[in-house]
NUDREN-355979 format. One line per 2 residues: number of its first residue (from 1); their letters; for each residue x, y, z of N, C-alpha, C, O. Coordinates in steps of 0.05 Angstrom, whole numbers, plus 5000, padded with zeros to 4 digits. Example, Ala and Ser with C-alpha at 12.3 -4.5 7.8 and 13.67 -1.06 7.14 Angstrom:
2
1) AS) 5264,4886,5156,5246,4910,5156,5264,4934,5156,5285,4934,5169  5257,4955,5142,5273,4979,5143,5258,5001,5157,5268,5023,5161
This chain:
250
1) XX) 5217,7267,1385,5220,7238,1381,5217,7232,1351,5199,7242,1338  5235,7216,1341,5234,7207,1313,5218,7182,1311,5229,7160,1315
3) XX) 5193,7184,1304,5175,7161,1303,5183,7142,1280,5177,7118,1282  5196,7151,1259,5203,7134,1237,5223,7112,1246,5223,7090,1236
5) XX) 5241,7119,1265,5260,7100,1275,5246,7077,1289,5252,7053,1284  5227,7083,1307,5212,7062,1320,5195,7046,1300,5193,7022,1302
7) XX) 5183,7060,1281,5166,7046,1261,5183,7027,1245,5174,7005,1238  5207,7036,1237,5224,7019,1221,5231,6993,1235,5229,6971,1223
9) XX) 5240,6995,1260,5247,6970,1275,5223,6953,1280,5225,6928,1281  5200,6965,1284,5175,6949,1289,5168,6934,1263,5161,6910,1265
11) XX) 5171,6946,1240,5165,6932,1215,5184,6909,1211,5176,6888,1202  5210,6913,1217,5230,6892,1213,5223,6868,1230,5222,6845,1220
13) XX) 5219,6873,1256,5214,6851,1275,5188,6837,1268,5186,6812,1268  5166,6852,1264,5140,6840,1258,5140,6824,1232,5127,6804,1230
15) XX) 5155,6834,1212,5156,6819,1186,5170,6792,1190,5161,6772,1179  5192,6792,1205,5206,6767,1209,5189,6747,1225,5188,6724,1218
17) XX) 5177,6757,1246,5160,6739,1262,5136,6728,1247,5129,6705,1250  5124,6746,1231,5100,6737,1215,5108,6716,1195,5094,6696,1191
19) XX) 5131,6720,1182,5140,6701,1162,5146,6674,1174,5140,6653,1163  5157,6674,1198,5163,6649,1212,5138,6635,1220,5135,6610,1217
21) XX) 5119,6649,1231,5093,6638,1240,5077,6628,1216,5063,6608,1217  5077,6643,1194,5061,6637,1170,5067,6609,1160,5049,6595,1150
23) XX) 5092,6601,1160,5100,6575,1150,5097,6553,1171,5106,6531,1167  5085,6560,1194,5081,6540,1215,5105,6533,1231,5106,6512,1244
25) XX) 5126,6549,1229,5150,6544,1244,5149,6556,1272,5136,6576,1276  5164,6544,1290,5165,6555,1317,5183,6579,1318,5203,6580,1305
27) XX) 5175,6598,1335,5192,6622,1338,5219,6615,1351,5238,6630,1348  5220,6592,1365,5245,6584,1377,5266,6578,1356,5290,6579,1361
29) XX) 5257,6573,1332,5276,6567,1310,5293,6591,1302,5313,6587,1289  5284,6615,1310,5299,6639,1304,5320,6646,1325,5336,6664,1321
31) XX) 5320,6631,1347,5338,6638,1369,5358,6615,1374,5350,6592,1379  5383,6622,1374,5404,6603,1381,5427,6619,1393,5440,6635,1380
33) XX) 5432,6614,1419,5452,6629,1433,5480,6626,1422,5494,6646,1418  5490,6602,1416,5517,6599,1405,5520,6615,1378,5540,6628,1374
35) XX) 5500,6613,1361,5501,6628,1336,5502,6658,1341,5517,6673,1328  5486,6667,1360,5486,6696,1366,5514,6705,1377,5524,6726,1369
37) XX) 5525,6689,1394,5551,6696,1406,5573,6697,1385,5590,6714,1385  5572,6678,1366,5592,6677,1345,5590,6702,1327,5610,6715,1322
39) XX) 5566,6709,1319,5562,6731,1300,5566,6758,1314,5582,6774,1305  5552,6762,1336,5554,6788,1350,5581,6791,1363,5594,6812,1360
41) XX) 5590,6771,1377,5617,6773,1390,5639,6776,1370,5657,6792,1374  5638,6760,1348,5659,6762,1328,5659,6789,1314,5681,6801,1309
43) XX) 5636,6800,1308,5634,6827,1296,5644,6848,1314,5660,6866,1306  5636,6847,1340,5645,6867,1359,5675,6865,1363,5689,6886,1364
45) XX) 5686,6841,1365,5714,6838,1368,5730,6849,1345,5751,6862,1348  5720,6844,1320,5734,6854,1297,5735,6885,1296,5755,6897,1288
47) XX) 5713,6897,1305,5711,6926,1305,5729,6938,1327,5742,6959,1323  5731,6924,1350,5748,6934,1371,5777,6934,1363,5793,6951,1373
49) XX) 5785,6916,1346,5813,6915,1337,5819,6939,1320,5842,6949,1321  5800,6949,1305,5806,6970,1286,5800,6999,1295,5806,7018,1281
51) XX) 5788,7002,1319,5780,7028,1328,5793,7035,1355,5805,7018,1368  5789,7060,1363,5799,7069,1389,5776,7071,1409,5753,7071,1401
53) XX) 5783,7071,1434,5762,7072,1455,5746,7098,1453,5722,7098,1458  5760,7120,1447,5746,7146,1445,5726,7146,1422,5704,7156,1425
55) XX) 5734,7135,1400,5716,7134,1377,5693,7116,1382,5670,7121,1374  5698,7093,1395,5677,7074,1401,5656,7087,1420,5632,7084,1416
57) XX) 5666,7101,1440,5648,7115,1459,5631,7136,1445,5608,7139,1450  5644,7151,1427,5629,7171,1412,5607,7159,1394,5585,7169,1392
59) XX) 5614,7136,1382,5594,7122,1365,5570,7113,1382,5547,7115,1373  5576,7103,1406,5554,7093,1423,5536,7116,1433,5512,7113,1436
61) XX) 5548,7140,1437,5533,7163,1446,5514,7173,1425,5495,7187,1431  5519,7166,1400,5502,7175,1378,5478,7157,1373,5460,7164,1358
63) XX) 5477,7134,1386,5455,7115,1382,5428,7127,1389,5409,7122,1374  5425,7143,1410,5399,7154,1416,5388,7172,1393,5364,7177,1391
65) XX) 5406,7182,1376,5397,7200,1354,5380,7185,1334,5366,7197,1318  5381,7158,1335,5364,7143,1316,5335,7147,1322,5318,7146,1304
67) XX) 5328,7150,1347,5300,7152,1356,5292,7180,1364,5269,7184,1372  5310,7199,1362,5303,7227,1369,5309,7246,1347,5327,7240,1330
69) XX) 5295,7268,1346,5301,7289,1326,5322,7308,1338,5323,7311,1362  5337,7321,1321,5358,7340,1331,5345,7362,1348,5324,7372,1341
71) XX) 5359,7369,1369,5350,7390,1387,5355,7418,1375,5344,7437,1384  5372,7419,1355,5379,7444,1342,5358,7451,1320,5353,7434,1302
73) XX) 5346,7474,1322,5325,7482,1303,5335,7504,1285,5344,7525,1294  5335,7499,1259,5344,7518,1240,5325,7543,1240,5335,7565,1236
75) XX) 5300,7538,1243,5280,7560,1242,5285,7579,1266,5286,7603,1262  5288,7568,1290,5292,7585,1313,5319,7599,1311,5322,7622,1319
77) XX) 5339,7585,1301,5366,7598,1298,5365,7620,1278,5378,7641,1282  5350,7617,1257,5347,7638,1237,5334,7663,1249,5343,7685,1244
79) XX) 5314,7659,1266,5301,7682,1279,5320,7697,1298,5320,7721,1299  5336,7681,1313,5356,7693,1331,5376,7710,1315,5382,7733,1322
81) XX) 5386,7698,1293,5406,7713,1277,5395,7739,1266,5409,7759,1266  5370,7738,1256,5358,7762,1246,5354,7783,1267,5357,7807,1263
83) XX) 5347,7774,1291,5344,7793,1314,5371,7805,1321,5373,7829,1326  5392,7788,1321,5419,7799,1327,5428,7819,1305,5441,7839,1311
85) XX) 5421,7813,1281,5428,7831,1259,5415,7858,1262,5428,7879,1259  5390,7858,1268,5375,7884,1273,5387,7899,1297,5391,7923,1295
87) XX) 5393,7884,1318,5403,7897,1342,5431,7908,1338,5437,7930,1347  5448,7894,1323,5475,7903,1318,5475,7928,1300,5492,7945,1303
89) XX) 5457,7929,1281,5455,7952,1264,5445,7977,1279,5452,8000,1272  5429,7972,1300,5419,7995,1315,5438,8004,1337,5441,8028,1342
91) XX) 5451,7984,1350,5467,7991,1374,5496,7982,1373,5511,7986,1392  5504,7969,1351,5532,7961,1348,5536,7932,1357,5519,7920,1370
93) XX) 5559,7920,1350,5564,7892,1355,5567,7886,1385,5560,7864,1394  5577,7906,1400,5580,7901,1429,5554,7896,1443,5553,7884,1465
95) XX) 5532,7905,1431,5506,7900,1444,5498,7871,1444,5479,7863,1458  5512,7855,1427,5505,7826,1426,5518,7810,1448,5513,7786,1451
97) XX) 5535,7823,1464,5549,7809,1485,5529,7797,1505,5534,7775,1515  5507,7811,1511,5488,7801,1530,5471,7778,1518,5456,7765,1533
99) XX) 5472,7774,1492,5457,7752,1480,5471,7725,1482,5458,7704,1478  5496,7726,1489,5512,7701,1490,5509,7687,1517,5525,7690,1535
101) XX) 5487,7672,1519,5480,7659,1544,5481,7629,1542,5489,7618,1521  5473,7615,1563,5474,7586,1564,5454,7573,1547,5455,7549,1541
103) XX) 5434,7588,1537,5413,7576,1520,5423,7572,1492,5408,7561,1475  5447,7580,1486,5458,7576,1459,5476,7552,1459,5488,7544,1479
105) XX) 5478,7539,1436,5496,7516,1433,5525,7525,1433,5530,7549,1427  5544,7508,1439,5572,7516,1441,5583,7529,1415,5598,7548,1417
107) XX) 5575,7519,1392,5585,7531,1367,5576,7559,1364,5592,7577,1357  5550,7565,1370,5540,7592,1367,5553,7610,1388,5559,7633,1382
109) XX) 5556,7600,1412,5570,7616,1433,5597,7624,1425,5605,7647,1428  5612,7605,1413,5639,7611,1405,5639,7632,1383,5655,7651,1384
111) XX) 5622,7628,1363,5622,7647,1340,5612,7675,1349,5623,7695,1339  5592,7676,1366,5582,7702,1375,5603,7717,1392,5605,7741,1390
113) XX) 5617,7702,1408,5638,7714,1425,5660,7726,1407,5670,7748,1413  5668,7711,1387,5688,7721,1368,5678,7746,1353,5693,7765,1348
115) XX) 5653,7746,1346,5641,7769,1332,5641,7794,1350,5648,7815,1341  5633,7790,1375,5632,7813,1394,5660,7824,1399,5664,7848,1403
117) XX) 5679,7806,1400,5707,7814,1406,5720,7828,1382,5743,7837,1384  5706,7830,1359,5717,7844,1336,5736,7828,1320,5753,7839,1307
119) XX) 5732,7801,1321,5750,7784,1305,5747,7789,1275,5725,7794,1266  5769,7788,1261,5769,7792,1232,5750,7772,1219,5749,7748,1227
121) XX) 5735,7780,1198,5716,7763,1185,5729,7738,1174,5718,7716,1175  5752,7741,1162,5766,7718,1149,5774,7698,1171,5772,7674,1167
123) XX) 5784,7708,1193,5793,7691,1215,5768,7677,1227,5769,7653,1233  5747,7692,1231,5722,7681,1242,5712,7658,1224,5705,7636,1234
125) XX) 5712,7662,1198,5703,7641,1179,5721,7617,1179,5712,7595,1179  5747,7622,1180,5767,7599,1179,5764,7582,1204,5763,7557,1202
127) XX) 5762,7594,1228,5760,7579,1253,5734,7563,1255,5735,7539,1261  5712,7576,1249,5686,7562,1251,5683,7541,1229,5671,7520,1234
129) XX) 5693,7547,1205,5692,7527,1184,5709,7502,1191,5702,7480,1185  5732,7507,1204,5748,7485,1213,5734,7468,1234,5735,7443,1233
131) XX) 5719,7481,1252,5703,7466,1272,5682,7449,1258,5678,7426,1266  5669,7459,1238,5649,7444,1224,5661,7420,1210,5650,7398,1212
133) XX) 5683,7423,1197,5696,7401,1183,5706,7380,1202,5703,7356,1196  5719,7388,1224,5729,7369,1243,5707,7353,1256,5710,7329,1261
135) XX) 5685,7366,1263,5663,7353,1276,5650,7333,1256,5642,7311,1264  5647,7341,1231,5635,7324,1211,5653,7299,1206,5643,7277,1203
137) XX) 5679,7303,1207,5698,7281,1203,5695,7261,1227,5697,7237,1223  5692,7272,1251,5689,7256,1275,5664,7239,1273,5665,7215,1280
139) XX) 5642,7251,1265,5617,7236,1262,5619,7215,1239,5608,7194,1241  5633,7222,1218,5636,7203,1196,5651,7178,1205,5644,7156,1196
141) XX) 5671,7181,1221,5686,7158,1231,5668,7140,1248,5670,7116,1248  5650,7152,1263,5631,7137,1279,5611,7122,1261,5604,7099,1266
143) XX) 5603,7135,1239,5585,7122,1220,5600,7099,1206,5588,7077,1202  5625,7103,1200,5641,7081,1188,5645,7058,1206,5648,7035,1197
145) XX) 5645,7063,1233,5647,7041,1252,5623,7021,1249,5627,6997,1247  5599,7032,1248,5576,7015,1244,5575,7003,1216,5565,6981,1212
147) XX) 5585,7018,1197,5587,7008,1169,5606,6984,1168,5601,6965,1154  5628,6986,1183,5646,6963,1184,5633,6939,1197,5637,6916,1188
149) XX) 5617,6943,1218,5602,6921,1230,5584,6908,1210,5580,6884,1209  5572,6925,1193,5555,6914,1171,5570,6898,1151,5558,6881,1137
151) XX) 5596,6904,1148,5612,6888,1130,5622,6862,1141,5624,6842,1128  5629,6863,1167,5640,6839,1180,5618,6818,1186,5622,6794,1184
153) XX) 5594,6828,1194,5574,6811,1204,5566,6788,1185,5564,6765,1194  5560,6793,1159,5553,6770,1142,5575,6749,1139,5569,6725,1138
155) XX) 5600,6758,1137,5622,6740,1135,5625,6722,1160,5629,6698,1158  5623,6735,1183,5624,6720,1208,5600,6701,1210,5603,6680,1222
157) XX) 5577,6709,1200,5554,6692,1199,5559,6666,1183,5550,6645,1191  5574,6669,1161,5581,6646,1145,5600,6627,1161,5597,6603,1160
159) XX) 5619,6640,1175,5637,6624,1192,5621,6608,1213,5626,6585,1218  5601,6622,1225,5585,6608,1245,5569,6585,1232,5565,6564,1245
161) XX) 5559,6589,1207,5544,6568,1194,5562,6544,1188,5554,6521,1192  5587,6549,1180,5605,6527,1174,5612,6512,1200,5612,6487,1200
163) XX) 5616,6526,1222,5621,6513,1247,5597,6496,1255,5600,6474,1266  5573,6507,1250,5549,6492,1257,5546,6467,1240,5537,6446,1249
165) XX) 5553,6469,1214,5552,6445,1196,5572,6424,1205,5567,6400,1203  5595,6433,1213,5615,6414,1223,5605,6399,1247,5608,6374,1249
167) XX) 5591,6413,1264,5579,6401,1288,5556,6382,1279,5553,6360,1291  5541,6390,1259,5519,6373,1250,5528,6348,1237,5514,6327,1238
169) XX) 5552,6348,1225,5562,6324,1212,5566,6301,1232,5568,6278,1224  5567,6308,1257,5570,6287,1277,5544,6271,1280,5545,6251,1294
171) XX) 5523,6279,1268,5497,6265,1270,5491,6250,1244,5467,6244,1239  5511,6244,1228,5505,6230,1202,5492,6203,1207,5477,6194,1190
173) XX) 5498,6191,1229,5486,6165,1235,5460,6168,1250,5447,6148,1258  5451,6193,1254,5425,6198,1267,5409,6218,1250,5409,6242,1256
175) XX) 5396,6209,1230,5381,6227,1211,5361,6245,1225,5357,6267,1215  5349,6237,1247,5330,6254,1260,5342,6278,1273,5329,6299,1275
177) XX) 5368,6277,1280,5382,6299,1292,5397,6315,1271,5404,6338,1275  5403,6302,1248,5419,6316,1228,5405,6340,1216,5417,6361,1213
179) XX) 5379,6337,1210,5364,6359,1199,5362,6383,1217,5365,6406,1209  5358,6377,1243,5356,6398,1263,5383,6412,1265,5384,6437,1269
181) XX) 5405,6397,1264,5431,6409,1267,5438,6427,1243,5450,6448,1247  5430,6419,1219,5434,6436,1195,5418,6461,1197,5428,6483,1190
183) XX) 5393,6459,1206,5376,6483,1209,5388,6503,1229,5389,6527,1223  5398,6493,1251,5410,6510,1271,5435,6524,1260,5441,6547,1266
185) XX) 5450,6509,1243,5475,6520,1232,5469,6544,1215,5485,6564,1216  5447,6544,1200,5442,6567,1182,5430,6591,1197,5427,6612,1185
187) XX) 5424,6588,1222,5414,6611,1237,5436,6632,1239,5431,6656,1239  5461,6623,1241,5484,6641,1242,5485,6659,1217,5491,6683,1219
189) XX) 5479,6647,1194,5478,6663,1169,5456,6684,1170,5459,6706,1162  5433,6675,1181,5410,6694,1184,5418,6717,1202,5413,6741,1196
191) XX) 5431,6711,1224,5440,6732,1243,5460,6751,1229,5458,6775,1231  5479,6739,1215,5499,6756,1202,5488,6775,1182,5494,6799,1182
193) XX) 5471,6765,1164,5459,6782,1143,5439,6801,1155,5437,6824,1147  5423,6790,1174,5402,6806,1186,5413,6829,1202,5403,6852,1199
195) XX) 5432,6824,1219,5444,6846,1235,5456,6868,1217,5453,6892,1223  5469,6859,1195,5482,6878,1178,5462,6896,1164,5465,6921,1164
197) XX) 5441,6884,1152,5422,6900,1136,5399,6912,1151,5386,6931,1142  5393,6901,1175,5371,6912,1191,5380,6930,1213,5364,6946,1223
199) XX) 5405,6928,1221,5414,6944,1245,5438,6961,1238,5436,6986,1238  5461,6948,1232,5486,6963,1230,5486,6984,1207,5492,7007,1212
201) XX) 5479,6976,1183,5480,6994,1160,5459,7016,1163,5466,7039,1157  5434,7010,1171,5416,7032,1176,5425,7052,1197,5421,7076,1194
203) XX) 5438,7042,1218,5448,7060,1239,5469,7079,1227,5470,7103,1233  5487,7068,1211,5508,7084,1199,5496,7106,1182,5505,7129,1183
205) XX) 5476,7099,1166,5464,7119,1148,5449,7140,1164,5448,7164,1157  5437,7132,1187,5422,7151,1203,5441,7170,1217,5434,7194,1220
207) XX) 5464,7161,1225,5484,7178,1237,5493,7199,1217,5496,7223,1223  5497,7191,1192,5504,7209,1171,5483,7230,1166,5489,7254,1163
209) XX) 5458,7222,1166,5435,7240,1163,5435,7261,1186,5430,7284,1181  5441,7251,1210,5441,7269,1233,5463,7290,1231,5458,7314,1235
211) XX) 5488,7281,1226,5509,7301,1226,5508,7319,1202,5519,7341,1202  5495,7311,1180,5491,7329,1157,5472,7351,1165,5476,7374,1156
213) XX) 5452,7345,1181,5434,7365,1191,5449,7385,1209,5446,7409,1207  5465,7374,1227,5480,7391,1246,5499,7409,1231,5503,7432,1238
215) XX) 5513,7398,1211,5531,7414,1195,5517,7436,1180,5527,7458,1178  5492,7430,1171,5476,7451,1157,5469,7473,1177,5470,7497,1170
217) XX) 5462,7465,1201,5456,7485,1222,5480,7503,1228,5477,7527,1230  5503,7491,1230,5527,7506,1236,5535,7524,1213,5544,7547,1217
219) XX) 5532,7514,1188,5539,7530,1165,5520,7555,1163,5529,7577,1157  5494,7550,1169,5475,7572,1169,5483,7593,1190,5482,7617,1185
221) XX) 5491,7583,1214,5500,7601,1235,5524,7617,1227,5526,7641,1232  5543,7604,1214,5568,7617,1205,5561,7639,1184,5572,7661,1186
223) XX) 5544,7633,1165,5536,7652,1145,5522,7676,1158,5527,7699,1150  5505,7670,1178,5491,7691,1191,5509,7710,1207,5506,7734,1206
225) XX) 5529,7699,1221,5548,7715,1236,5565,7732,1218,5571,7755,1224  5573,7721,1195,5589,7737,1177,5572,7760,1165,5582,7782,1161
227) XX) 5547,7754,1159,5529,7774,1148,5525,7797,1168,5524,7820,1161  5523,7790,1194,5521,7810,1215,5546,7827,1216,5545,7852,1219
229) XX) 5569,7814,1214,5595,7829,1215,5597,7848,1191,5609,7869,1193  5586,7840,1168,5587,7857,1144,5565,7878,1144,5566,7897,1128
231) XX) 5545,7875,1162,5524,7895,1163,5504,7892,1141,5492,7911,1132  5499,7867,1131,5480,7862,1109,5452,7870,1118,5445,7869,1142
233) XX) 5436,7878,1098,5408,7886,1105,5392,7861,1112,5398,7839,1105  5370,7866,1126,5353,7844,1137,5341,7826,1116,5340,7802,1119
235) XX) 5332,7838,1094,5319,7822,1073,5339,7803,1060,5332,7780,1055  5363,7812,1054,5384,7795,1042,5391,7773,1062,5394,7750,1053
237) XX) 5394,7779,1087,5400,7759,1107,5378,7738,1109,5384,7714,1111  5354,7747,1109,5331,7728,1111,5331,7709,1088,5326,7685,1092
239) XX) 5336,7718,1064,5337,7701,1040,5359,7681,1042,5355,7658,1034  5382,7689,1052,5404,7670,1055,5398,7648,1075,5402,7624,1069
241) XX) 5386,7656,1097,5380,7636,1118,5358,7617,1109,5358,7594,1116  5338,7628,1095,5316,7611,1086,5326,7589,1067,5314,7567,1066
243) XX) 5347,7595,1052,5358,7574,1035,5368,7550,1050,5365,7527,1041  5379,7554,1074,5388,7532,1091,5364,7517,1103,5364,7493,1105
245) XX) 5344,7532,1111,5320,7520,1123,5307,7501,1104,5298,7479,1111  5305,7510,1079,5292,7494,1058,5307,7468,1052,5295,7449,1041
247) XX) 5333,7468,1057,5349,7444,1052,5350,7424,1075,5362,7403,1072  5338,7431,1097,5339,7414,1121,5328,7387,1115,5307,7385,1103
249) XX) 5341,7366,1125,5333,7338,1119,5315,7326,1141,5306,7304,1138  5310,7341,1163,5293,7331,1184,5267,7347,1184,5249,7342,1200
């Protein structure tokens, strides 16, 4: 579990509520359904116009990663690769066939299977590197989806504020209702800027952090498999893999 994600959202919410209460204002002043529908609905609609259903679904599946740590461990993967290296030097590459089980991630399964089948090193590297790049590009498009929401939201918030002010102008002959109407109008601006900076943009950056870690994991696996194919000694392999572990961002 990624405790920083929960802590971040707790700080955001508690800070806003404390600031509202500190000035003696009612918490109801922060909630307005029409303003929320304008900002959230308008932002969602704008994003739906520019994206595909497949990409939208992929972006939504990445949301749990905000609150969880990656299941892929560079340290454990490094130990496995070193064990495979020792085993292959002792008994040959075919001995690794029994290591390719369900407990491995799909990328490692694919690479290990190609290694056991005697795939050329250059071909192995090209195919796995292509998988890394395509997967990273797919994740980047999902991050850009939330980044786009962060761009649309403040502007749509302004539109909601203008609509609210137009509605408030109908109370010019009722000063007691005019102030309340203007206050409600600016809630849309708060929603627009708040959603962008507190939710959408942080989510986009967290997705990038996540897939950078996954790409690092896959690159380390690729380097390890190539080293096994070349028959590199254990000390050299360990030093190479430790370089990736030290760069891990989680």
